[in-house]
C-alpha positions in Angstrom: 100.4 65.0 109.8 104.1 64.0 109.6 106.4 65.9 107.0 107.3 63.8 103.9 111.1 63.4 104.4 114.0 63.2 102.0 115.0 59.9 103.6 112.7 57.3 105.3 114.9 54.5 106.5 115.1 54.8 110.2 118.8 53.5 109.8 119.5 57.1 108.5 118.0 58.6 111.6 120.2 56.4 113.9 123.5 57.3 111.7 122.5 61.1 112.5 121.8 60.3 116.1 125.0 58.7 116.7 127.0 61.3 114.8 124.9 64.0 116.6 126.7 63.0 119.8 129.5 65.3 118.6 132.4 62.8 117.5 133.0 62.2 113.9 133.1 58.7 112.9 133.5 56.4 109.9 130.8 54.0 109.0 132.3 50.8 110.4 132.6 52.6 113.8 129.0 53.8 113.6 128.0 50.0 113.0 129.9 49.1 116.1 128.5 51.8 118.2 124.9 50.6 117.1 125.5 47.0 117.6 126.9 47.7 121.1 123.9 49.6 122.2 121.6 46.9 120.8 119.8 49.1 118.4 119.2 46.0 116.0 116.5 45.0 118.2 114.7 48.2 117.4 115.7 49.3 114.0 116.2 47.1 111.2 119.9 47.4 110.4 121.6 46.0 107.4 125.4 46.8 108.1 126.2 46.1 104.5 124.0 48.9 103.4 125.3 51.3 106.0 127.8 52.9 103.5 125.1 53.6 101.1 122.9 55.3 104.1 125.8 57.4 104.7 126.5 58.4 101.1 122.7 59.4 100.9 122.9 61.3 104.0 126.0 63.2 102.5 124.1 63.7 99.2 121.4 65.6 100.9 123.8 67.5 103.0 123.0 66.0 106.2 126.5 64.6 106.8 129.7 65.8 105.6 133.4 64.7 105.5 135.0 65.5 108.6 138.5 64.1 108.2 140.5 60.9 107.4 141.7 58.5 109.9 144.9 56.5 109.5 145.9 53.5 111.6 149.3 51.7 110.8 149.0 50.1 107.4 145.3 49.9 107.4 143.5 51.7 104.5 142.5 55.4 105.2 138.9 55.6 106.7 136.7 58.7 106.0 135.3 60.4 109.0 132.0 61.9 109.0 130.1 64.5 111.1 126.7 65.7 111.3 126.2 69.3 109.6 123.7 71.9 110.7 121.2 70.9 108.3 121.5 67.3 109.6 121.0 68.4 113.1 117.7 70.0 112.1 116.5 67.1 110.2 117.4 64.7 113.0 115.4 66.7 115.5 112.4 67.3 113.3 112.4 63.8 112.0 112.5 62.0 115.6 110.0 64.6 116.8 107.5 63.6 114.2 108.1 59.9 114.9 107.5 60.3 118.5 104.5 62.7 118.3 102.7 61.7 115.1 101.2 58.0 114.7 102.2 56.5 111.3 100.1 54.4 109.3 102.0 51.0 109.2 101.3 47.7 107.7 102.3 45.3 110.4 102.5 41.5 108.8 100.2 40.1 111.4 97.6 42.7 110.7 97.7 41.8 107.1 97.3 38.2 108.0 94.3 38.8 110.0 92.6 40.7 107.2 92.9 37.7 105.1 92.5 34.9 107.7 89.1 34.0 106.4 90.7 31.9 103.7 91.8 29.5 106.5 89.6 27.1 108.0 88.3 28.2 111.5 89.8 25.1 113.4 93.2 25.6 111.5 93.2 29.5 112.4 92.4 28.4 116.2 95.4 26.1 115.9 97.7 28.6 114.4 96.6 31.6 116.7 97.2 29.5 119.7 100.8 28.6 118.6 101.3 32.2 117.8 100.3 33.2 121.4 102.5 30.6 123.1 105.5 31.7 120.9 105.0 35.3 122.0 104.5 34.3 125.6 107.8 32.6 125.5 109.4 35.6 123.8 107.8 37.9 126.4 109.2 35.7 129.3 112.7 36.0 127.6 112.5 39.7 127.1 111.0 40.2 130.7 114.0 38.3 132.1 116.5 40.3 130.0 114.8 43.5 131.0 115.1 42.6 134.6 118.8 42.2 134.3 119.4 45.3 132.1 117.6 47.4 134.8 120.1 46.2 137.2 123.0 47.7 135.1 121.3 50.6 133.4 119.2 53.7 133.9 115.6 52.9 133.0 115.8 55.6 130.1 118.1 53.4 128.1 115.7 50.2 128.3 112.4 52.1 127.5 112.2 50.6 123.7 112.6 47.0 125.2 109.9 47.8 127.8 107.9 49.2 125.0 108.2 45.9 123.0 107.3 43.9 126.1 104.2 45.8 126.8 103.1 45.1 123.1 103.8 41.6 123.3 101.7 41.3 126.6 99.0 43.3 124.9 99.0 41.0 121.6 98.9 37.8 123.6 95.9 39.2 125.7 94.0 40.0 122.5 94.8 36.9 120.7 93.7 34.8 123.8 90.6 36.7 123.9 89.9 36.3 120.2 90.7 32.3 120.5 88.1 32.2 123.5 85.3 33.7 121.2 86.4 31.5 118.2 86.2 28.4 120.3 82.9 29.4 122.0 81.4 30.5 118.8 80.5 33.8 119.9 82.7 35.8 117.3 80.0 37.2 115.0 80.4 35.9 111.7 82.0 32.5 112.9 79.1 30.5 111.7 79.3 32.0 108.1 83.1 31.3 108.1 82.4 27.7 108.7 79.5 27.5 106.3 81.8 29.0 103.4 84.5 26.5 103.9 82.1 23.5 104.1 80.0 24.6 101.0 82.2 26.9 98.9 79.2 29.1 98.6 79.3 32.8 99.7 76.7 33.1 102.8 73.8 35.2 102.3 74.7 37.5 104.8 78.0 38.1 103.5 76.4 38.8 100.2 74.2 41.4 101.6 77.1 42.9 103.3 79.0 43.3 99.9 76.0 44.6 98.2 75.6 47.4 100.9 79.2 48.5 100.8 80.0 48.0 97.1 80.5 51.7 96.4 82.3 52.3 99.5 85.4 50.4 100.9 85.5 49.4 104.7 88.6 51.4 105.2 86.9 54.4 103.9 83.9 53.8 106.1 86.1 53.3 109.1 88.2 56.6 108.3 84.6 58.6 107.8 83.5 57.4 111.4 86.8 58.3 113.0 86.8 61.7 111.3 83.5 62.4 112.8 84.8 61.3 116.4 88.1 63.3 115.9 87.3 66.4 113.7 90.6 68.1 112.5 91.9 70.9 115.0 91.4 74.2 113.8 94.6 76.1 112.2 
């Protein structure tokens, strides 16, 4: 299980990683470096809040003032460097993110959990629209990735490669779901249509609700997964 950290904003980790290269920088320069390296494609970066992120890192002892930069008549800029505690936090935080799957709540997953509210045919149209848009996005990303591979070692493009694989996987899954919806082979589709036509809860659904009223579906799934994946011995 991942350790609860003092800071959770991935932008803070990106700042520490940038400073971890060994050169003190001021927040504006850090923002420039992140932008030049295209990190906003993988990390939600609000450049306006970058100064606040740096202040929070300083508050927790992960970065410290390393000097002041003066350039002509421009205002002085405070340079920051990574502390030893920051180097440890950066390493441990990144190691957790790489090794330990996090419980996340993607917007599309949330939408799928509530999709029964939509009529079946409308859901089919919307899913088809989503698949087409992702296919276009994937095609563009694939073209960019091929160009980047001509200029950069692959190690610098693995996050883009991952994004592309995730898009391809989502399209494949959505297309499969669409086929089942159109063919009526997805279990529960008939009751889904019935509910929208009559606005009465199908008896099959009422029976299921009665069976699981004391245990949430999420809890049941976790219980079954725990049986398949018992915790490792200390």
